[in-house]
N, C-alpha and C positions, 0 to 999 in steps of 0.2 A: 712375380705375381704385378698383376696389373690394380694398377693405380682405382678403390672406392671413390665416386663422388656419391654422398647423401646433399639434402636439400632441406631448407628449415623455411617453412613462410608463416609468415606471423602477419597475420588476417586480424586489422585493427576497426574501429569504426570509423576508422577517417583515413585512413592509411594501410597500404599494406607491404611487408616488409622481405623480404626473400635474401637468401643467402645459401651459394655450395661452397660445401666438406671439402676438400680434397682428406684421404685418407686417416680424416676425426682430425684431424691436426691445422691445416691452414686451409684459410679463405681466399678464395679464387677467383669468386663472382660477385654482387651483390646488389640490388636497385632497390629503392620505392618509386612508390607512382602513390598519389593521394588520391586514390577510390579505395576504399573500403569497404567494409561487410556489408552484402547485398549487393554488388555494383561484378565485372571484371575484370578487377583491381588483382588478385590472384593468378591471372590468368595473365595477364596483362608482366604482370614484376617477372613468371618466371620465363616467357618469351624475352625480353630484357636481359635480365640474368645466362639463361642459357648461349644467348647468342652475343655477348658478352668475350663471350670464352670457348664462340665455335660447338661449342660442344648440342647432341641432338637430347632429344626430352631422353628418352630411351637409353642412353646411357647416364641416368643418374638410378643411382641402387636402389636406392631408400629415399622415404621420401615423409617430414611428420607436418603434421599444422597444428598452430598455436594461436591462441588472445583469444578477442569477442570474436571473430567469426570461421573458426577454424571448422567448423561443424559443415559449412557451404564446403568445402572444397574437400571433391571424391575421388581424388584425385592419392593422397594422403594413404601410408601403410597404419599408420594412428593420431591419436590428434596428445595430444599435452596441451596441460595448465598452464599460464602467461606466470603463473608466479615459478614455478619450476624451472619452466627458460629462462624467464629473463634471470633466477638464481646461477643459473648453471651459464650464461654466457657469460652476466655480469662478470665471474670470477674469470673464465677464458679470456677478456681484456682486459681486467685491472688486475687480475689475479688476488694477493690481501687482502681483500673486502669482507666489514661485517655486519655494513647494514647499504643495502637500492634502493634508495626512490626511484620511483618509477610515475613521473608527472603521463597520463596518457591521456589522446583525447575528449572520455568521460570518466572518466578517473583514474585517484593517483593509490597509490602503491607502495607501502614501505615494505617489505622483509628484513630478516635477520636471518644473519646468517654464523653458525659454528665457526673453529679454525681450522677446520676441512673442507668451509666451504658447500656444506647439504643447511638447505631452507631450516631454518628449525622453529619460525616463528614470523608471524605476516601480519599489519591492517593496515584493512583498509577502504578509502571512501569514495565508493560509486553512487549515493543517495541523490547525489548534491553534484554541479555543475561546477560548484568556485571551484577556484584552482586545477582547474584544469583545463587540456589546450583547448574547448572549448571557448570558456572561461574569455579565454587570449584574446581567444576569434570574435568574441560576442565586442570585448572591448576594442578591436582594433575597427570596428565597425562602424563603432561609436565614435571613436576618434575620426576615424572619414583615412585612417593609414594601409597599408599590411602590413598580416600578422608579421613577415620575413625583416623589416624593419625597428621592431618592435626593441628589440636588444641594444642598437646602432640611437633611437630615441633617450634610453634607458639612459648613456652616457654622458649626451650634453644638456638635463636636469642638473640646475642650480640649484634646488631646495625639492624635498622630498611635499605630494602637496595629499594627508592624509585624504584615503579609503578605508572609513570603516566599515562598512557592508558587506561581506561573506556571501550572503548572498546575491546569486547574479544581478538578476531585477530590480535589486533598489542599490548595485554597486553601478549599477548600465546607469541611473538616474543620477546618480552624484559625482558620477562622473560629466553628464549633462551639462548638472549647474554648476561644476569648474568649471567647464566648456564656456558659458554665460559671464562668469566674469574675468571670461578675457586671462584666467591661469596659464603656463605657455603650455605649447603638451608634454614637450620633457617633462615637465613638474608632474604631469598628472603618469606622467606613465610610468613612473617610481615604483609613485603611490600603489598603482595596479601592481607591484613588481613588490612590491612591500605587501602588499594585502597576505596576493597568493605566496611568500614563505612567509608570513603567519600564521598560514594554514595550516601549510604542508607541512614544518615544523611544529605544530603541536600534534601532527598526527604521528609524525617522528619520534621524539619523543617520549609517545605513549611509553610504558618499558624499559625505558630509557635510552640511549642510543650510545648504542659500540662502535664506534674508528675501528678501520677506514669505512668511508661514508662516497660510495661512491649515485649515481645520476646514472639514467638510462631514459628512452625515450625519448619524443621529434621536440620537447619541450630543453633538450641541450641548447640543441642550433640559437639559441634565446640566452645570450652572457647577463643580461639583465634579473633574469627568472636565475640564475646562477650564485652572482656574489649577493642578488639578496639572502637568500636559502644560506648559502657560505654567512653570510654576517648574522644572520637568526640566530647558528647553528652555532654559527662562532666554530665553526671549526672548517676545514679545508674541502671542497669537495672535488671529485672528482670524474673529468668529464669524455672523452675523448671523442674524436672522428665516429668509432662506432658507435657510439651509445646510442643511437636508436637500431641498429642491427641488434639491441644484445638477445632479443624474444627469438627473431629469427636464427640463430648462432647455438643458444642454447637448443631450439628443435633440430633443427643438424648434427648438434651432438648426440644428444636422440635416437636420431635417425642412425645416423654409424652403429650406436650399440646394439639398436635393430639387424644390424646387418649382423655386428659379430653373431652375433644368438642363431643366424642362420632362417 
C-alpha cells in the first residue's frame, strides 16, 4: 500500500501554518509564513511545505483547512473549527493534556479536554485585543523593540513594573509613561508579560483548571509569557517546537479521517 499524505492548513489572522502528515502518524513537513487571512499566505505556505519534501501538490490525498481564514482557501475538501483542531493537535503533540491555552493573533482560547483527549468545553476572549499576539505587537512597537526580542528582554528584568490596564489603548499610555520615567525597558516588558498572564489565567481558571496544561500558538515562542503564565497558574506549562503548528496538525489528522472514510 502506498503512503497516504494529508495536509492541514491553519489560516490565522496574522500567519498561515501548514503541515503534511504521512499515514496519519508522522509530520513530514511543516511551515509558517507571516501572512494571514485575506492574503496569499495559504498558497505561500503550501508551496513551502511541498517543496521541503519534493512532493507534488497533486500527491496530497486530502486537505482540511482551519483557523480564522479557513473559508478563504478553496482547495480544502473540508473546513474544521480551530477549537477542534487545536484540541486534536494538542493531544498529538503533548499526549496527556487536560487544558490547552492558545494565544492567537486576535483572541485567546482555553480548551478543556477529558481523559480521552476529547474537547468538552472551551472559553474564548475575542472581543478585546488585550492579552493577544496583537497586544504584544502594539507594546513592542511602543517600546521600539522587535516582537521576537520580548522574551529575551524579560530575562534581563531586575524588577516588575506593574502595567495595570488590560485595555490595549490604556496599557499603551501606561508604557509611554513608564518610558518617560526612564524605567528600564526589560522591567516594563516584565510588567507587560505579567499583565497578559493575569488576563489569560483569569480565563483559564473559569470553571476550574485541570492539569496537565499545555500552550499552543505562536506566542509560545515568547519565554517571558510562558514563565509569567506558569507563575500565575502555579503549574508547569507544556510547550513544544510544534506548539504553533497544533491547529494545522489537527486539521491534517481530520484530513486523514476523511481519507479513511473514502
